[in-house]
Structures are given as structure tokens and as C-alpha cells.
C-alpha positions, 0 to 999 in steps of 0.5 A, a space after each residue: 399899554 396898547 389895547 389894539 392887536 399887534 399889527 394895529 397902530 394909531 394910524 390904523 384906527 384913523 379917525 375912529 377914536 377909542 378909549 383915551 381919545 380927546 376928541 368929542 366924537 363918539 366912539 364907534 362900536 367895537 367890531 367883534 371877531 367873527 368866524 369867517 365863512 368862505 376862503 381862508 385869509 392870505 398868508 401873513 394876514 391871519 388873526 393878528 396880521 390884519 382884520 378881515 373885512 366884514 360883511 355889512 349888516 343890511 337887513 341881514 344881508 351883506 354887500 361887501 366891504 368893511 361895512 358888510 357886517 353880518 350879525 348872524 341873526 338870520 343865519 343862526 351862526 352866532 345867535 341862531 335864527 331857527 332850527 332849520 336855518 330858515 329865514 323865520 325868527 321862530 321854529 319852523 312848522 314841519 310839512 303836513 303828513 298827508 298820508 297820516 291825515 288821510 289814514 286817520 280820517 278814513 279810520 274815523 269815517 269807518 268807525 262812525 259808519 260801523 257804529 251807525 250801522 250797528 245802532 240802526 240794526 238794533 233800533 230796527 230789530 226792536 221795532 219788529 212786532 214778533 206776535 206770531 208763534 209758529 211753534 203752535 202750529 202742529 203736524 207740520 210738513 217737512 222743510 224743503 230747500 229754500 225759504 217760504 214766506 207767507 205774506 198776508 194783507 189784512 183788512 185791519 183798520 187798526 190805527 185808522 181814524 174815522 177820517 182816515 177810514 172815510 178817505 181810504 174807503 175802508 169801512 168800519 168792519 170790526 176784527 180783521 180778515 185776509 185781503 190777500 194771501 201770497 207765498 214767496 219762495 226764495 232759492 237758487 232758481 230765482 224767486 216765485 210769488 204765488 197768490 192764493 185767492 182768498 175765496 180758495 176752497 180749503 179744508 180746516 184740519 185739526 189744529 191747536 187754538 192760538 189762545 186757548 191751547 186746546 186742540 180742535 179736531 178736523 171734521 173735513 169742513 170746507 171753507 174759503 181760505 180767508 175764513 181760517 184767518 178769521 176763525 183763529 188768526 195767523 197760526 190757523 192760517 199757516 196750519 191750513 195752508 200747510 195742510 192743503 199744499 204740503 208746503 212748509 212755511 218758514 216765515 209769516 209777514 202781515 200788513 194792514 191797510 194803514 201800514 200799507 198806505 204809510 209805507 207807500 207815502 214814506 218812499 215818496 210814492 210808487 211808479 207802476 204801469 196800470 194796464 187799464 182805466 180803473 174806476 171803482 166806487 167801493 175801493 175809491 180807485 179812479 185811475 187812468 191807464 198808463 205809467 204813473 206814481 201812486 201815493 198811499 191812498 191811490 195805491 191802497 185803492 188799486 190793490 183792493 179793486 176787484 169789482 171793476 176788473 173782468 177777472 174779479 179776485 183773480 185779476 186783483 191778485 195779479 195787480 197786488 203782485 205787480 204792485 208789491 214787486 214795484 214797492 219792493 223795487 222802490 224801497 231797494 233803490 239807492 235813492 231810498 237806501 242812501 238817503 237817511 231822510 227817506 230810509 229811516 221814515 220808510 223803515 219806521 213806517 214799515 217796521 211799525 206796520 208789520 206783524 211777523 213770526 217770532 223767528 223772523 229777523 231783519 236779514 230774513 225781511 231783507 231777503 224777502 224784499 230783495 226777492 220780491 224786487 227780483 220778481 218785478 225785475 224778471 228774475 223770478 216768476 209770479 202766478 196764481 195758484 192753478 185752478 180747476 173751476 169753482 163750486 158754490 162760490 169757492 175756487 177749486 185748486 187743480 190738485 195735480 198741478 198744485 202737487 207738481 208745483 209744491 214738489 218743484 218748490 220743495 226741491 228748489 227747482 225751476 218752476 214750470 207749472 203755470 197758474 191762472 
């Protein structure tokens, strides 16, 4: 029985011997029927009318003729090459979804930023020394518009070694006194920074002892302002300022010598324009006129200098205002805020050094620094308390001007009063 299709004869096979051939020539591989692609076969040449020519298999590509055999490996027709019909031997990797990648990258970054911000907030909040209890202050004036900060620079040597005291020319006096006292008012009409000279003549009113809780009746005793702080600390100082001005103090902030110098060094120094040559053996200042960057030691000497200035303590308070505003401006720059290697040391140095009231929060502290920056930027006013002269070494306030100034601050009006 003939195994070949009907239309085939032995002649069709030619010299291609199949089964039963007597020739020693090896039998050629049989051709598997393929599904023909392209145009259908001409009439009379169907499946049994002849075998259509097959493409030759040459690395998966046909070249025509019988020998153009296509195994189907690369096309996926018989054995399949890939899901997408590509030229690869394995599954094709889908194109990357860049929108999805960008979205998840953004979500990850925002989450990391949020977690870092929250962690930083709680870390910084825990470092605030909330040691001043303003609830102990009695007979307080009514609160006005805006916010009033009492900013105190003390001559505390706490944290200074003997070598530091010698280097910074601070001396070794026990206890602490006020080296500077300022009121910063913030509101809708710009910030106002007012220095209260430490030699200002004030009356010590009736007050409650911060430690004993005992009430001490006022006797009309007249003293210098810094004596109130030396007598019973921050609470009595706040009570004395409120009694003598009629201005409600909302928050209290204090910094000592060591903390001040550390903050300046942490921000990499503070640039300031010094109005004149200053040489003072008591403070250690040896500075030339002009714009320059002061380190912590130089800055402390600058703000403490008074004997080398013509206006003594009044000129010193002006220098203190100028420098504190410049310091706040330096802290608020992108170079500090956006640089973690500078921001965290600055925050650590500042927060460790500050003593604040129990109600003081980080947002209040930020408002204070931002407002002080505004003073240096020309958005606010800086002045000394208006004076009317002196008596026995005590500086006397101009009562009429002080009353007008306090009314403007309480009503959050633009300050028109001028000081010395």
C-alpha cells in the first residue's frame, strides 16, 4: 500500500528515498503539513493536488522555494515564541508604568517628610525648659490685642567652665541678674521691639513669692529694674513690668551667656554692621567699624559692651536690639532651615539654652523669631523706653509717652511714640 498522498508517485519522490528504499542513502525528514499563510492554493492544487512549497528555515526566516521551511518557533504559529509574538524566546517584560512609579515615589517622599517633621516637632518641644509659671503673677492687667513677649538676657554663668569664663570675660559672680530686658509686641501692624534699660527706675508692687507662695505687700519701694529679677526671679520681674507699664505679658523667654554664644556659633556666626570701632577691656570687645561676621565670643562681647559707648547703657540696648534681630534673620535663612547639619545643632543649642514660661509652644517661639527678623528687615519698629531724665543713677521713664505707647500696643495700633 502506498503511503504517499494520491497525487504523488514514486517519480514525485525522485531520489528522496523513503521506507522500503533499497538505497543506502539516508531517508530525508518527512515534511509536516503546515498551515499556509498568505494566498490560498490555485484550484486543483489543494491538499491532495500537490504539496505547496514551504519556506526554508534559515534562522527563523524563509527565503522561498521548497527549502524555505518555517518551523514556527519564532512566530508562535506552531510551537509559539512568546505571548506578544515578539522575537524573544521568553515572556516579554511589559513597558514600565512611569506614572505609577512617580506617584508612589511622591507618596513615599511625602510620608517620610511628614514623619520627620512630626518627630522633629516632638523632639524640639521636649527640649524647651518651661520653668517659669506666670500663673503665680497676681493682679495682672487685661490682655490687649496682639502678643507681648518679655525677652530677658541674664548674666547667668551656668554651664561655663573656668576657662570659658576667662575666655568670655564674664567673671564669676554668683547668682544671676538681668543683662538686658526687652518687650517684643507682635500684631497686625508689624512688630515693635522695646528695650527697658536695666537701670530703669521702677516700683516693686505687692507680689507672691515664686518659691514660698507668700504674699509680700508693696511699700512703694523704688529700685532699678534688674533688682526685681535678682530679688525673686522671672515671676517678680514680669509682675514689676506689668505693674509699671500696664501691659499684659503673654510669654517669657530668657537666655544666659553660654546659650547666647552657642547659638551664634551653631548658625556659623552672624553678620552685622558695627557703627564704630569698639574696644572694651571689661567685655573683651575689640571690634572694627564696618560689616563683619561675629562668632559667639565676639557677639557676646559686642552685646555686653557699654563703657566704650558714649550713651553707655542706652547705646548698649540699641546694639542688643540690632544684634538679636540679625541673629533671628540668620536663623530664618534657607541656609539654616533647609540644612539639617546646621538646623539641628542650632535648634539644640537654642532650645537647651532657653528658659520659657509653661504655656510657651514652638509656634510661639517661631512667631517671636520671625517677628524679630521683621524688625531687622524694616517691617517693624525698635526703640528704647521713652525717658524723662535720671535720679540717683536711676533712669526715669516719661510717664505720658509710656502711657501713649502702651495704649497703642494694647490696641495693636501703629506705634508713633519715639524713644531714646
